[in-house]
C-alpha positions in Angstrom: 0.0 0.0 0.0 1.2 3.5 -0.8 2.0 5.8 2.1 -0.8 7.7 3.7 -1.2 11.5 3.5 -3.6 14.0 4.8 -6.1 15.4 2.3 -5.0 19.0 1.7 -8.4 20.6 1.2 -9.0 24.2 2.4 -12.1 23.4 4.4 -12.5 27.0 5.6 -12.6 28.1 2.0 -15.1 25.4 1.1 -17.3 26.5 3.9 -17.2 30.1 2.7 -18.1 29.0 -0.8 -21.1 27.1 0.5 -22.4 30.1 2.4 -21.9 32.3 -0.6 -24.4 30.2 -2.5 -27.2 30.9 0.0 -30.1 33.0 -1.5 -32.3 35.5 0.4 -35.1 32.9 0.4 -33.1 30.4 2.4 -32.4 28.0 -0.3 -29.0 27.5 -2.1 -27.9 27.7 -5.8 -24.5 26.9 -7.2 -24.9 29.5 -10.0 -26.2 32.2 -7.7 -25.0 35.6 -9.2 -26.6 38.4 -7.1 -24.8 41.1 -9.1 -26.8 39.9 -12.1 -30.0 39.5 -10.2 -29.8 35.6 -10.4 -31.3 34.2 -7.2 -32.7 30.8 -8.1 -32.5 28.3 -5.2 -33.2 24.6 -5.9 -33.7 21.6 -3.7 -30.6 19.5 -4.8 -28.2 22.4 -4.3 -29.8 23.1 -0.9 -29.4 19.6 0.3 -25.8 19.6 -0.9 -25.1 22.8 0.9 -26.6 21.6 4.2 -24.6 18.3 3.9 -21.4 20.3 3.4 -22.0 22.5 6.4 -22.8 19.5 8.6 -19.6 17.8 7.5 -17.6 20.9 8.2 -19.4 21.3 11.5 -20.5 24.8 10.6 -23.7 26.3 11.8 -26.6 26.6 9.3 -27.6 30.2 9.0 -31.3 31.0 9.6 -32.5 27.4 9.5 -36.1 28.4 9.9 -36.1 30.3 6.6 -34.6 27.3 4.9 -37.2 25.0 6.4 -40.0 27.4 5.2 -38.6 27.5 1.7 -38.2 23.7 1.5 -41.8 23.2 2.8 -43.0 25.5 0.0 -41.8 23.0 -2.7 -44.4 20.4 -1.8 -47.6 20.1 -3.8 -51.1 20.3 -2.2 -51.4 16.5 -2.6 -48.2 15.8 -0.6 -46.1 15.1 -3.7 -43.4 17.0 -5.5 -42.7 18.0 -9.1 -40.1 15.3 -9.6 -38.5 12.5 -7.5 -35.2 14.4 -7.5 -36.8 17.5 -6.0 -38.8 15.5 -3.5 -35.8 13.4 -2.4 -33.6 16.5 -1.9 -36.3 18.5 -0.1 -37.3 15.7 2.2 -33.6 14.8 3.0 -32.8 18.4 3.7 -35.8 18.8 6.0 -34.8 15.7 7.9 -31.3 17.1 8.2 -32.8 20.2 9.8 -34.9 18.2 12.1 -38.1 19.2 10.4 -41.0 17.5 8.5 -43.0 18.4 5.4 -46.5 20.0 5.9 -48.2 16.9 4.3 -47.4 13.2 4.2 -45.5 12.3 1.0 -45.8 8.6 1.6 -48.3 7.9 -1.2 -46.2 9.9 -3.7 -43.1 8.0 -2.7 -44.8 4.7 -3.1 -45.9 5.6 -6.6 -42.4 6.5 -7.6 -41.0 3.3 -6.0 -43.4 1.2 -8.1 -42.5 3.1 -11.3 -38.7 2.8 -10.7 -38.9 -0.9 -9.9 -41.3 -1.8 -12.7 -39.7 -4.2 -15.3 -39.3 -2.5 -18.7 -37.2 -2.8 -21.8 -34.1 -0.7 -22.5 -33.4 1.8 -19.7 -30.9 4.4 -18.7 -29.5 2.2 -15.9 -27.4 4.8 -14.3 -30.3 7.2 -14.0 -32.6 4.4 -12.9 -30.2 3.3 -10.1 -29.9 6.9 -8.9 -33.7 7.1 -8.6 -33.8 3.8 -6.8 -31.2 5.1 -4.3 -33.4 8.2 -3.8 -36.4 6.0 -2.9 -34.2 3.8 -0.7 -32.8 6.8 1.2 -36.2 8.3 1.8 -37.6 5.0 3.1 -34.6 4.7 5.4 -35.5 8.0 7.0 -39.1 6.9 7.5 -40.9 8.7 4.7 -42.8 5.5 3.8 -42.5 1.9 4.8 -40.9 -0.6 2.4 -43.1 -3.4 1.0 -43.8 -6.3 3.4 -41.5 -8.7 1.7 -38.3 -10.5 2.6 -37.0 -9.7 -0.9 -35.2 -6.5 -1.5 -37.7 -4.3 -3.5 -35.0 -3.4 -6.1 -33.3 -6.8 -6.3 -34.5 -7.5 -9.8 -33.6 -4.1 -10.9 -30.0 -4.5 -9.6 -29.8 -7.9 -11.3 -30.9 -6.4 -14.6 -28.5 -3.5 -14.3 -25.4 -5.4 -13.3 -22.6 -5.6 -15.9 -21.5 -9.2 -16.6 -17.9 -7.9 -16.5 -18.4 -6.7 -12.9 -19.8 -3.6 -11.3 -22.9 -1.6 -12.3 -24.4 -0.5 -14.6 -24.4 -2.2 -18.0 -23.3 -1.9 -20.7 -20.3 -0.1 -19.1 -20.0 -0.1 -15.3 -18.4 2.8 -13.5 -17.2 3.3 -9.9 -19.8 5.9 -8.9 -22.8 3.8 -10.2 -21.3 0.7 -8.6 -21.2 2.5 -5.2 -24.8 3.6 -5.7 -25.9 0.0 -6.5 -24.1 -1.4 -3.4 -25.8 1.4 -1.3 -29.2 0.3 -2.6 -28.7 -3.3 -1.8 -26.7 -2.8 1.4 -23.2 -4.4 1.5 -24.3 -7.2 3.8 -27.0 -8.4 1.3 -24.7 -8.8 -1.6 -24.1 -12.4 -2.7 -20.6 -13.8 -2.5 -20.3 -13.5 -6.3 -21.5 -9.9 -6.3 -19.1 -9.0 -3.5 -16.2 -10.6 -5.3 -17.0 -8.9 -8.6 -17.5 -5.5 -6.9 -14.1 -5.9 -5.1 -12.4 -6.9 -8.4 -14.0 -4.0 -10.2 -12.8 -1.6 -7.5 -9.2 -2.9 -7.6 -9.1 -2.6 -11.4 -10.2 1.0 -11.2 -7.4 1.9 -8.7 -4.5 3.9 -10.1 -1.1 5.0 -8.7 -1.5 8.5 -10.1 -5.2 9.2 -10.2 -6.1 7.2 -7.1 -9.4 6.0 -8.6 -10.4 5.9 -12.3 -14.0 6.1 -13.3 -13.7 2.8 -15.1 -10.9 0.2 -15.5 -10.3 1.4 -19.0 -10.5 5.1 -18.3 -7.4 7.4 -18.3 -9.1 10.1 -16.2 -11.0 10.6 -13.0 -13.5 12.9 -11.5 -15.1 13.6 -8.1 -17.8 10.9 -8.6 -15.2 8.2 -9.2 -13.1 9.3 -6.1 -16.2 9.3 -3.9 -17.6 6.1 -5.4 -14.3 4.2 -5.0 -14.0 5.2 -1.3 -17.7 4.6 -0.6 -17.4 1.2 -2.2 -14.2 0.4 -0.3 -15.9 1.3 3.0 -19.0 -0.8 2.2 -16.8 -3.8 1.3 -14.5 -3.2 4.3 -11.4 -2.7 2.1 -8.5 -0.3 2.3 -7.9 1.9 -0.7 -4.5 1.0 -2.4 -3.4 4.6 -3.1 -4.9 7.0 -0.5 -2.1 9.6 -1.2 -3.1 9.8 -4.9 -6.8 10.0 -4.0 -6.1 12.9 -1.6 -3.9 14.7 -4.1 -6.6 14.4 -6.8 -9.2 15.7 -4.4 -7.1 18.7 -3.6 -6.7 19.4 -7.3 -10.5 19.7 -7.7 -10.7 22.7 -5.4 -11.2 26.0 -7.2 -10.2 29.5 -6.3 -13.6 30.2 -4.9 -13.2 27.3 -2.4 -15.7 25.0 -4.0 -14.9 21.8 -5.8 -15.5 20.9 -9.4 -16.3 17.6 -11.0 -12.9 17.4 -12.6 -9.7 19.3 -12.9 -10.4 22.9 -14.0 -14.2 22.4 -14.0 -16.3 25.1 -12.3 -17.2 24.5 -8.7 -20.7 23.3 -7.8 -22.4 22.5 -4.6 -23.0 18.9 -5.6 -19.4 18.4 -6.4 -18.3 20.1 -3.3 -20.5 17.7 -1.3 -19.1 14.7 -3.1 -15.5 16.0 -2.6 -15.9 16.7 1.1 -17.6 13.4 1.7 -14.7 11.6 -0.1 -12.2 13.6 2.0 -14.1 12.5 5.1 -14.1 8.9 4.1 -10.3 9.1 3.3 -9.6 10.6 6.7 -11.4 7.6 8.3 -9.4 5.1 6.3 -6.2 6.9 7.4 -7.2 6.8 11.0 -8.1 3.2 10.8 -4.8 2.4 9.2 -2.8 4.3 11.8 -4.6 2.4 14.6 -3.9 -0.9 12.9 -0.2 0.0 12.6 0.0 0.8 16.3 -1.7 -2.4 17.4 
């Protein structure tokens, strides 16, 4: 294993970037440009911002205003315009210790049925992201899972699995593989699935990039770094090149303090969330390794 190194992210700058994305309504927007009159908060950016502040252990400014704005996104029937908006709004409310005005359980059950319904050709990456949204909302108690011993998305995961290892076909990548394992729960993977996922992870590791998006790729991005570390944690493995992962994460930080998806990309709240989460995972791996070395 390569030597361990601390992730050199400027967390103070990242926190300032997140706070700079807060709009007067209480929501957040990565493309907020007040000098041009652009104040357009959205639910996914707001969730990403709150997650970042929580990881940084920074106080959330005027949380009551954010709760009120989030509650205003719900339809009169308890639903939301899209699954993504509902997932982000409900996750953000839960993070703030608040609840929506009306029960979204029926709305979530409808989306769960639609996501899990067998169909023909699909965008498997997008479908698995939606399945994870449903799974996460059920895990925080938005609605109860079906009364069945079988994982509600087991058939979906089987159909989306790439025969060469990982998820999702026809070309598996690290981020989507981590999403799939999160849906299933690492403990519910079969021995074959676990072995294939471990092999896929190891083939994506790289001495320079830390983690590549796919075994064949010559590049990385924040989703691959996060996905590889998330997958390693779920499978109880140590990353092979933590120093390279940390260096690549540091390269993603922009002058405004936020992180971009890849080197020289503009910073966004989602990518900052993914990057800070990856850095936190890497810190845990390093602590665990130091404890093992001392024992």
